[in-house]
C-alpha positions in Angstrom: -21.6 79.8 -211.1 -25.1 81.1 -210.4 -26.9 79.9 -207.3 -30.5 78.9 -206.6 -30.9 82.3 -204.9 -30.2 84.1 -208.2 -32.6 81.7 -209.9 -35.4 82.4 -207.5 -34.9 86.1 -208.0 -35.7 85.8 -211.7 -39.0 84.0 -211.1 -42.0 86.2 -211.7 -44.5 84.5 -209.4 -44.6 82.4 -206.3 -43.2 79.0 -206.9 -44.3 77.0 -203.8 -47.8 75.5 -203.8 -49.1 72.7 -201.6 -52.0 70.4 -201.1 -52.9 68.2 -198.1 -51.9 64.5 -197.8 -55.6 63.5 -197.7 -56.7 65.8 -200.5 -57.9 64.1 -203.7 -55.4 64.0 -206.6 -57.9 66.1 -208.6 -57.3 69.1 -206.3 -53.6 68.9 -207.0 -54.1 68.6 -210.7 -56.5 71.6 -210.7 -54.0 73.7 -208.6 -51.1 72.7 -210.9 -53.1 73.6 -214.0 -54.2 76.9 -212.6 -50.6 77.9 -211.6 -49.1 76.3 -214.8 -46.6 74.2 -212.8 -45.6 70.6 -213.1 -45.2 69.8 -209.4 -46.8 70.6 -206.1 -45.7 69.9 -202.5 -47.8 67.7 -200.2 -48.3 68.7 -196.5 -49.5 66.8 -193.5 -50.6 69.7 -191.3 -47.7 72.2 -191.4 -45.1 69.5 -192.3 -44.1 68.8 -195.9 -44.2 65.1 -196.5 -43.9 64.6 -200.2 -44.0 66.0 -203.7 -46.5 65.3 -206.5 -45.6 65.7 -210.1 -47.1 65.2 -213.5 -44.9 62.2 -213.8 -46.4 60.7 -210.6 -49.9 61.0 -212.0 -48.9 59.6 -215.4 -47.4 56.5 -213.7 -49.5 56.0 -210.5 -52.9 57.4 -211.5 -55.4 56.4 -214.2 -53.0 54.0 -215.9 -53.1 51.7 -212.8 -56.8 52.1 -212.3 -56.9 55.0 -209.8 -59.2 58.0 -210.4 -58.2 61.5 -209.6 -61.4 62.4 -207.8 -61.2 59.5 -205.3 -57.5 58.8 -204.9 -55.7 60.6 -202.0 -52.4 62.4 -202.4 -50.7 60.0 -200.0 -51.3 57.2 -202.4 -49.5 58.7 -205.4 -47.1 61.3 -204.1 -43.3 60.7 -203.9 -42.5 60.7 -200.2 -38.8 61.4 -200.5 -38.1 65.1 -201.0 -34.7 66.1 -202.2 -34.1 69.7 -201.3 -31.5 72.4 -202.0 -30.6 75.6 -200.2 -30.5 79.1 -201.8 -26.7 78.9 -201.9 -26.7 75.6 -203.9 -25.2 76.2 -207.4 -27.3 75.5 -210.4 -24.7 72.9 -211.5 -25.2 71.1 -208.2 -28.9 71.2 -208.8 -28.4 69.6 -212.2 -26.3 66.9 -210.6 -29.0 66.1 -208.1 -31.7 66.0 -210.7 -29.7 63.6 -212.8 -28.7 61.4 -209.9 -32.2 61.1 -208.5 -34.0 61.3 -211.9 -36.2 64.2 -210.8 -37.2 67.4 -212.4 -38.1 69.6 -209.4 -36.2 70.6 -206.2 -37.8 72.4 -203.3 -35.6 75.1 -201.9 -35.3 75.3 -198.1 -33.9 78.0 -195.8 -33.6 76.3 -192.4 -36.9 74.4 -192.0 -38.9 76.6 -194.3 -39.5 75.9 -197.9 -39.0 79.2 -199.8 -39.4 78.0 -203.4 -39.3 75.3 -206.0 -37.0 75.1 -209.0 -37.5 73.0 -212.1 -35.1 71.4 -214.5 -36.2 74.0 -217.1 -35.2 76.8 -214.7 -31.8 75.2 -214.0 -30.9 74.4 -217.6 -31.9 77.9 -218.7 -29.7 79.6 -216.1 -26.7 77.2 -216.8 -27.0 78.0 -220.5 -27.2 81.8 -219.8 -24.1 81.5 -217.6 -22.2 79.6 -220.3 -23.1 82.2 -222.9 -21.8 84.9 -220.6 -18.5 83.1 -220.1 -18.1 82.6 -223.9 -18.9 86.3 -224.6 -16.4 87.3 -221.9 -13.7 85.1 -223.5 -14.5 86.4 -226.9 -14.1 90.0 -225.6 -10.8 89.1 -224.0 -9.5 87.5 -227.2 -10.7 90.5 -229.3 -9.1 93.0 -226.9 -12.2 94.6 -225.5 -13.3 94.7 -221.9 -15.8 92.1 -220.6 -19.2 93.3 -219.4 -22.1 91.1 -218.4 
């Protein structure tokens, strides 16, 4: 089964972006829009203290009377960060995402965050892996050698 390390290797651009805990939500929304990502990490100095997603904004922002230009990240971020390592399998990632009802997982190596994977990334790689297994089994059944 493919790992997060192989998944990060397929990404075309940097995947880890962050804003400060006291920054206005609008800064995070602008950064997410500019980078075309659905989540951004939140830092307090050099320490990551939360994650902010489109879902956080949809549920904790304007709908409850907060404005993006005046609300601070610490008031709308999700403080609990579920992380994975580069050696975590994509199936394990799917399990965590389903268990915690989340769509983004920061990737850590030691104490350093080295990337961020999304549910879309994980599902795409799982499907690709399953297609390769099916093709291999079809080749075996047809008597030809398997190549992936």
